[in-house]
N, C-alpha and C positions, 0 to 999 in steps of 0.2 A: 425251803431255805436255800437249797443248792441252786435253784433257778435264780433266786435273788442275788446270790454271790456271783453267779455267772454273768448276769446283766451288769452288776457293778464292775466286774473285771473288763467286760466289753467296753463299757463307758469310759473306764480309766485308760484303756489302750487307745480309744479314739481321741481322747483329749491329748494324750502324749503325742500321737501322730500329727495332730493339728499343730501343736506347739513346735514339733521338730520341723514341720514344713515352713512355718513362719520364720524360724531361726535361720533356715537355709536360704532365705531371700538375700541376695547381695545388698550391701549397704547402699551401693550406688543406685539401686532400683527402688529403695524405700522412699516414700514421700516425705520430704523434710517439713517441719512446722512452718507455717506462713508467718513471716515477720516483715515489718516495715523497715525500710532502710533508715539508718539514723539521719536526722536532719543536720546538715552541715551549715553553720552560720558563716557568713563571709567575715574575713578579717577586717580590721578597721581600715587598713590600706585599700582593700578591695572596695569597701564601702565608700571611701573618699573618691576613688576612681569613678564610681557610679555617680556620686554627687557632682563631680567636675563635668562629666558628660551631660548630665541633666541641666546644670547651670548654663553650659554653652547653648543647649537647645532653648533655654528660656531667655537668651539674649544678654546674659551677663558677659562683660568684656573679659577677654583672656587675661588682661593685667590684674583685674580684681580677683578672678578665680585663682590665679597663681599666688597672689599675695595673701589671700584669705585662707585658701585650702591647700596650699603647697606644702606646708610643714607644720601640721598641728597634731597633737596627741590627745586622746580622750582624758577627761578629768575625773578621776575616781571620786573626788569630793562631791561632784555634782550628783552622781548616782546615790551616794550616801545621803545627801540632803533630800533627794527625791523620795527615798525609801523611808525617811524618818520624819515626814511632815506630820503635823498635829500630834506630836508625841506627848503633849500634855494638853488636855482639854480643859479650858476655863469656862465657867459659867459666864453668861452675859454680864452679870453684875461685877464679877471679878475682872473681866476684860476691860470694861469701861473704867473701873476704878484704877486699874493698872496703867491705862493709857491716858486718861483724862486727869492728869496730876496738876497740882498748882503750878509746878514748874513749866509743864507743857502749855498751860493756858497763858502764863506770863510771857513765855517766849513767843507764842502765837500773836499776842497783842503787840509785842515789840516789833515783830516782823511786819505786821499789818500797818503799823504806824510808819516804819522806816520806808516801806515801798508804797505808801498811800497814793502818790501821784500816778505811778505806773499802774497800780491796781484799779484806780478809777478809770483810766483809759481802757484797760482790758475789759472791765465790767461793762463799760458803756458799749463796747463793740459786741460782746458776746451775750450780755444779759445775765451773767452769773455773778452773784454777790462776791465782794472781796473776801468776806469771811469764809465762804465755802472754798474759794481758791486756796487761801492760806491754810485752812484746815486740811485739805487734801495734800498740799505740799508738805505739811508737817507730818502727817501720818505715813506718807510714802517714803520720804527721805530725810526726816528730821530737819526740815527746812533747808534741804540741799546739802546738809553736812555729810550724809552718807547715802550714796546711791548705788553702791556695789563695786566690787573690785574684780569680778570674774570677767575674763575676756569673752565677749558675747558669742563670737563665732565658735570658739572651742566649746563653750557650754552648750550651745544649741546642737552642734555636731555630736557631742557626747549623748545628749538626750534623743537625738534622731537615730543614733546607732542602737540605743537601747530599745527593746521591743515594746515597752509598756505603753508609750504614747508616741511612737515613732512618726506616724503620719502627721500629727499636729506639729511637732517640733521640726520636721523636715520642711513643712511649709513656712514656718517662722524663719528658718535658716535662709531660705531663698529671699524672703523679704529683707533680711538683714544684709544680704549681699547686694541687693538693689540699692539700699540706703548708702552703702559704701560707694557703689558705682556712680550714684548721683553726686557724690562729693559733700554730703551733709555732715559727715564725720569721718575722720581718719581711722583706719583700722586700729591703730594703737590706742586711740581714745575711746573706742567703742567697748565700754565695760558696763557691767550692771550686776544683777543678782545671779545666783546659781541657775535660775530657771530662764534666763535670757531677758528679764525685764530691765529696761534701759533708762538711764538718766534720772533726773530728779523727779519726774512724774511716774517713773517705773512703768513705762510703756513697753508692751511686747512689740516686736518689729511690725506686725500687722497693724496694730493700733497707731504706731508712729506713722506708717505710710498713709493712713486714713485721716488722722487727726492732728498731727504735729503742725505747728505754725511758725512762720518766720515773722514774728511781730516786730523785731528790731530792724528788719529790712536789710540785713547784710548778705542775703542770698543763701543762707543756711538755716535749717530748722534745728537749732542747737539746744536740745533739751538737757545737755550735760552742763553747760556753763552760762548760758544766757537766761537771766531771770525773766526777761521780757518774753522770750520764746517759751519758757517753762509755764508761766502764768497763762499765756494765751492758749497753749496746747491743752492744759488742764481744763480751761473754760470751754474750749472747742469740743473736747471729748464729752464733757457733761451736757453741753447743748446738743451734741449729736446723739446722746442717749436720752433725750426727752426733757431736759431742764426747761421750764417755762419761766420767763422773766416776770418778776413781780409776785410770785407765789412762794410760800414757805415750804419747807420740806416735811414738817410734821410737828407734833406737840406731845408732850408727856401727859398722860391721863390717869385718873383713878379708876381701878377696876377691882372692886370688892369681890370676894369669892362667889357671892350669890349672883352678881352681875356676870362674872366670868362664866358661870355655869349656864346662865340664860343665853349668853352669846354663843357658847359652844353648841347649844341645842338648836339655835335658830339661824345662825349665820354660817354659810358654807366656807370651806377653805378655798383659796384661790388656786388657779392652775398656772403653769408656765414652766419654762426651761430652768429658771433659777430656783434652786432648792429653797432659798430664803423666801421667795415669793409664795411658794406652796405652803409655807408655814403661817401665812397671813390670812385673815378673814375679811371678807368684803369683796369689793368696796361698797360702802353705803353712804348716803348723804349724812352730814353731821347731825341733821335733825333726827334721823332714824337712830343714830348712836345715842343721841340724847334720850330718846324714848326708851331705849334698852337699859338706861341707867348709867351709862358711861359719863363721867364728869371730869372737869378740870381737877388738877391735883389738890387745889384748895377746896374741893367739893362744890364749887360754883358750877352751874349748868353750862354745857357746851353752847356755842352760838347756834341759833336756830337757822342754819344755813343749808343750802343744797350742795355745798362743796363736798366732793367725794373724798372718802378717806378709807383706808384699810387698817385693821387692828393688828398690831404686833404684840401678842400676849406673851409676856415674859416675867411673870411674878410682879415684883414691885417696879420693874422696868417695863411698863406697858405704855404703848404709844399709839396714837392715831397718825398714820403716815399718809401724806398727800401724794399726788402723782409725781412730784419732784423727787420723792424718796426713791422712786424707781431708777432715776439717773444715778443716785449714789450707789445703789445695788449694782448698776451697770459697771461701776468701777471695780467693785469687789462684792461678789454675791454672798454676803454674810451680814446678818443683823448686827453683830458685835462691831464690825467695821463701820457700817453705814450710820448706826446710831451714834457711835463715838464721833464720827466726822460731823454729823449734824449738831450734836451738843457742843462740840468745840467751836464750830462756826457761830453758834448762838452766844457763847462766852466771848468770842472776839467782838461780835457786834454790840454786846451789852457790857 
């Protein structure tokens, strides 16, 4: 027992000695914990200085840079709206019923009649039906009545300063500066949505640069006030996204549960960048959809045609979508939007 106690005392003395030697090391010689330096974000003023320099490198005139970026402040409401998108999720049925109201249909028909001569000229040039143009106009800006009140440059600068989608909005900001530089719109009149979508068609600046049209021939592509330019720009955008003259966008079909199960087992989902496209099945010829049991809403058989169509299965709102439907999704990648637009266009035409 005494040898055990002796070993215990020796071990205790050794531990004490080691502890004292550690404590004796000066603090300056002790290795500090490894930490990363805090990330310091630039101030908005520093951010604007970088924007101005890059704008000069991209060939934007000093006058436009000074007028557009000389004295702006970030817009907190823009960040609030960006963070609160899709705060209430509606089913497809709810969305269509909320947007496709009798009042909306009545106003759309009135607008189509009022602008019929102009719409005929635009449709003739671009190959997009008047009903599709008017329906897009109605959904985007309530037929030009509301296209947004946010100053586009300040909104885009705010979103470019924010880290969430900075690269995308920085690019859009430089497109917006080029639009001002060209003289298409005065800085004071360049207003739109909180996200930078502009004018009655709600074009992002990059879409404006690529698709906006000067249909009235006044030297400006004025999607804010010129209905001729608005209609032509919408039609040009849809044509640029694949609209084919003389073809319809799609049709509503009957999809009983047994047929829906058969389709799910045999027809693969599509692929693509647009999420709505990845929710569709097909495409298959109409004749094949007919064989699978898909029928018209009145239960009559589908045409025995080789026309390709993709299925949009959404409960009682089931549709066969033709290639032109892809152009509608190109405007807004959401079935609720594209189907509402197509249905409204059909109501205008009929």
